[in-house]
C-alpha positions as CSV (number, residue, x, y, z in Angstrom):
1,X,-14.0,212.0,-44.3
2,X,-16.1,209.1,-43.1
3,X,-14.2,205.9,-42.4
4,X,-14.6,202.8,-44.4
5,X,-16.9,201.0,-42.0
6,X,-19.5,203.8,-42.4
7,X,-19.7,203.6,-46.2
8,X,-22.4,200.9,-46.2
9,X,-26.1,200.7,-46.8
10,X,-26.7,201.4,-43.1
11,X,-24.9,204.7,-43.5
12,X,-26.1,205.7,-47.0
13,X,-29.8,204.9,-46.7
14,X,-30.7,207.5,-44.0
15,X,-28.3,210.0,-45.7
16,X,-30.1,209.8,-49.0
17,X,-33.5,209.8,-47.3
18,X,-32.5,213.2,-45.9
19,X,-31.9,214.8,-49.3
20,X,-34.8,213.3,-51.3
21,X,-36.8,216.5,-51.6
22,X,-34.2,218.3,-53.8
23,X,-32.3,215.2,-55.1
24,X,-33.5,215.3,-58.8
25,X,-33.2,219.1,-59.0
26,X,-29.7,219.2,-57.6
27,X,-28.5,216.4,-59.9
28,X,-29.9,218.1,-63.0
29,X,-28.6,221.5,-62.0
30,X,-25.0,220.4,-61.2
31,X,-24.6,218.4,-64.4
32,X,-26.2,221.2,-66.5
33,X,-28.9,218.7,-67.5
34,X,-26.4,216.3,-69.0
35,X,-27.3,213.5,-66.6
36,X,-30.5,213.0,-68.5
37,X,-28.6,212.6,-71.8
38,X,-26.1,210.2,-70.2
39,X,-29.0,208.2,-68.8
40,X,-30.7,208.0,-72.2
41,X,-27.4,206.8,-73.6
42,X,-27.4,204.0,-71.0
43,X,-30.9,203.0,-71.8
44,X,-30.1,202.8,-75.5
45,X,-27.2,200.5,-74.8
46,X,-29.3,198.3,-72.6
47,X,-32.0,198.1,-75.3
48,X,-29.4,196.9,-77.7
49,X,-29.1,193.7,-75.6
50,X,-32.9,193.1,-76.1
51,X,-33.6,192.3,-72.5
52,X,-36.6,190.4,-71.4
53,X,-35.8,191.1,-67.8
54,X,-34.1,194.3,-66.8
55,X,-32.8,195.3,-63.4
56,X,-32.4,199.0,-62.4
57,X,-30.1,198.6,-59.4
58,X,-29.8,201.5,-57.0
59,X,-32.8,203.0,-58.8
60,X,-33.1,206.0,-56.5
61,X,-36.0,208.2,-57.6
62,X,-36.6,206.0,-60.6
63,X,-35.3,208.0,-63.6
64,X,-33.6,205.0,-65.3
65,X,-36.5,202.6,-64.7
66,X,-39.1,205.1,-66.0
67,X,-37.0,205.9,-69.0
68,X,-36.5,202.2,-69.7
69,X,-40.2,201.5,-69.4
70,X,-41.1,204.3,-71.8
71,X,-38.4,203.4,-74.4
72,X,-38.8,199.6,-74.3
73,X,-42.5,199.5,-74.7
74,X,-44.0,196.2,-73.6
75,X,-41.0,194.1,-74.5
76,X,-39.2,194.3,-71.2
77,X,-40.1,193.4,-67.6
78,X,-38.4,196.0,-65.4
79,X,-37.4,195.6,-61.7
80,X,-36.3,198.7,-59.8
81,X,-34.3,197.9,-56.7
82,X,-33.0,200.3,-54.0
83,X,-32.1,200.1,-50.3
84,X,-34.1,203.3,-49.5
85,X,-37.9,202.9,-49.1
86,X,-38.3,206.6,-49.4
87,X,-36.5,206.7,-52.7
88,X,-38.7,203.8,-53.9
89,X,-41.8,205.7,-52.9
90,X,-40.7,208.7,-55.0
91,X,-39.8,206.3,-57.9
92,X,-43.2,204.7,-57.8
93,X,-45.0,208.0,-57.9
94,X,-42.8,209.1,-60.8
95,X,-43.7,205.9,-62.7
96,X,-47.4,206.6,-62.1
97,X,-47.0,210.2,-63.3
98,X,-45.5,208.9,-66.6
99,X,-48.1,206.1,-66.9
100,X,-45.6,203.2,-66.6
101,X,-46.2,202.1,-63.0
102,X,-47.7,198.8,-64.1
103,X,-44.5,198.0,-66.1
104,X,-42.2,198.2,-63.1
105,X,-41.7,196.1,-60.0
106,X,-40.3,198.0,-57.0
107,X,-38.1,196.0,-54.6
108,X,-36.4,197.3,-51.4
109,X,-33.1,195.4,-51.0
110,X,-29.4,196.0,-50.7
111,X,-27.1,195.4,-53.6
112,X,-25.1,192.9,-51.4
113,X,-28.1,190.6,-50.9
114,X,-30.7,190.8,-53.6
115,X,-33.9,188.6,-53.5
116,X,-33.5,187.3,-57.1
117,X,-32.7,183.8,-58.4
118,X,-29.3,183.1,-60.0
119,X,-29.1,183.9,-63.7
120,X,-32.3,185.8,-63.6
121,X,-31.8,189.1,-65.5
122,X,-30.8,189.7,-69.2
123,X,-29.4,193.1,-68.4
124,X,-28.7,195.4,-65.4
125,X,-28.4,199.1,-65.4
126,X,-27.0,201.4,-62.7
127,X,-27.5,205.1,-63.0
128,X,-25.1,207.2,-60.8
129,X,-25.4,204.7,-57.9
130,X,-22.4,202.5,-58.6
131,X,-20.0,204.8,-56.8
132,X,-21.9,204.2,-53.6
133,X,-21.6,200.4,-54.1
134,X,-17.9,200.2,-54.4
135,X,-16.1,203.4,-53.2
136,X,-14.5,202.7,-49.8
137,X,-17.3,200.2,-49.3
138,X,-16.3,197.0,-47.3
139,X,-19.1,195.2,-49.2
140,X,-17.8,196.3,-52.7
141,X,-16.6,192.8,-53.8
142,X,-19.7,191.2,-52.4
143,X,-21.9,193.7,-54.3
144,X,-20.1,192.9,-57.6
145,X,-20.4,189.1,-57.0
146,X,-24.1,189.6,-56.3
147,X,-24.6,191.5,-59.6
148,X,-22.7,188.8,-61.4
149,X,-24.9,186.1,-59.7
150,X,-28.3,187.6,-60.8
151,X,-27.2,188.1,-64.4
152,X,-27.6,185.4,-67.0
153,X,-24.4,184.1,-68.7
154,X,-23.5,186.6,-71.5
155,X,-25.7,189.3,-69.9
156,X,-24.6,192.9,-69.6
157,X,-24.3,195.3,-66.7
158,X,-24.2,198.9,-68.0
159,X,-23.3,201.7,-65.7
160,X,-23.4,205.5,-65.9
161,X,-21.2,207.1,-63.3
162,X,-18.9,210.0,-62.5
163,X,-15.3,209.6,-63.6
164,X,-11.9,211.1,-63.5
165,X,-10.8,213.4,-66.5
166,X,-7.5,212.2,-67.9
167,X,-6.2,215.7,-68.7
168,X,-4.7,217.0,-65.5
169,X,-5.9,220.6,-65.7
170,X,-9.4,219.5,-66.6
171,X,-9.3,217.1,-63.7
172,X,-8.2,219.8,-61.3
173,X,-10.9,222.2,-62.5
174,X,-13.5,219.4,-62.2
175,X,-12.5,218.6,-58.6
176,X,-12.5,222.3,-57.7
177,X,-16.0,222.6,-59.1
178,X,-17.2,219.6,-57.0
179,X,-15.3,220.6,-53.9
180,X,-16.6,224.1,-53.8
181,X,-19.7,224.8,-55.8
182,X,-21.4,221.4,-55.8
183,X,-20.6,220.7,-52.1
184,X,-21.6,224.2,-50.8
185,X,-24.6,224.7,-52.9
186,X,-25.8,221.2,-52.4
187,X,-25.4,221.5,-48.7
188,X,-27.3,224.8,-48.6
189,X,-30.2,223.7,-50.8
190,X,-30.7,220.3,-49.2
191,X,-29.7,221.4,-45.6
192,X,-27.6,218.2,-45.3
193,X,-23.9,218.9,-45.1
194,X,-23.0,215.3,-44.3
195,X,-24.6,214.0,-47.5
196,X,-22.9,216.5,-49.8
197,X,-19.6,216.1,-48.0
198,X,-19.8,212.4,-48.8
199,X,-21.0,212.9,-52.4
200,X,-18.3,215.4,-53.2
201,X,-15.5,213.4,-51.6
202,X,-16.5,210.2,-53.2
203,X,-16.7,211.9,-56.7
204,X,-13.3,213.5,-56.3
205,X,-11.6,210.3,-55.0
206,X,-13.5,207.8,-57.2
207,X,-11.5,205.1,-58.9
208,X,-10.1,205.3,-62.4
209,X,-11.4,202.9,-65.1
210,X,-8.4,200.6,-64.7
211,X,-9.2,200.0,-61.1
212,X,-12.9,199.4,-61.8
213,X,-11.9,197.0,-64.6
214,X,-9.8,195.0,-62.2
215,X,-12.6,194.7,-59.7
216,X,-15.0,193.4,-62.4
217,X,-12.5,190.9,-63.8
218,X,-11.8,189.8,-60.2
219,X,-15.4,189.0,-59.6
220,X,-15.9,186.9,-62.8
221,X,-16.9,189.3,-65.5
222,X,-15.4,188.5,-68.9
223,X,-15.5,191.8,-70.8
224,X,-15.1,195.4,-69.8
225,X,-15.5,198.6,-71.9
226,X,-15.4,202.2,-70.9
227,X,-16.9,205.2,-72.8
228,X,-16.0,208.6,-71.3
229,X,-18.3,211.7,-71.5
230,X,-17.5,215.4,-71.0
231,X,-13.7,214.9,-71.0
232,X,-14.1,212.0,-68.6
233,X,-16.1,213.7,-65.9
234,X,-18.6,210.9,-66.4
235,X,-18.8,207.8,-68.4
236,X,-20.4,204.5,-69.3
237,X,-19.0,201.2,-68.1
238,X,-20.2,198.2,-70.0
239,X,-19.3,194.8,-68.6
240,X,-20.4,191.3,-69.7
241,X,-20.8,188.2,-67.6
């Protein structure tokens, strides 16, 4: 397992650049297509806040930003931010494919140091990138403070991320599936063992909702709610500044 000093943008960016070709396919395949449904749930919750300015942080290949652009119409200005230029290139092409490229601004920046003014966004969404921002990451607290900084008072940060099933037997089965099938098949399909070793280990050892709540409260967020999916294998975290 990689040590804590390695789990930073400097480590993660080239790792994700190395699995871009099959990234979307593998995600959809290993979640049985449920990641799209969970992401749509995230978008609906974001739209309930009626955001004028929306941030897709850790946008990856752009699924959340594109879905937000389609579902929000012309009411929302969308910014897609990621530390990987290769990911942003894919996201931009995807936005063009769906005819929403002019509705999205693509920004290359790390979550720990975003080039946005204080109190700028009405809502932020993070779609299966939050784990990388806080799991064994020495910049975890800085990342959360930075998210808090760019949100307006009363604004929401809504996150879709993997989780830990509460029922012990389901949790063990879930971890076995990740440790064996997800890791091995992902490594074979992508040709990148290091990436899927990290992704599987971070999913198996990711924090429980109570730990995540404590981190958000520590960094100044006022409200925290958690909504589990699929027995807790994933969930929505909704925090309010």
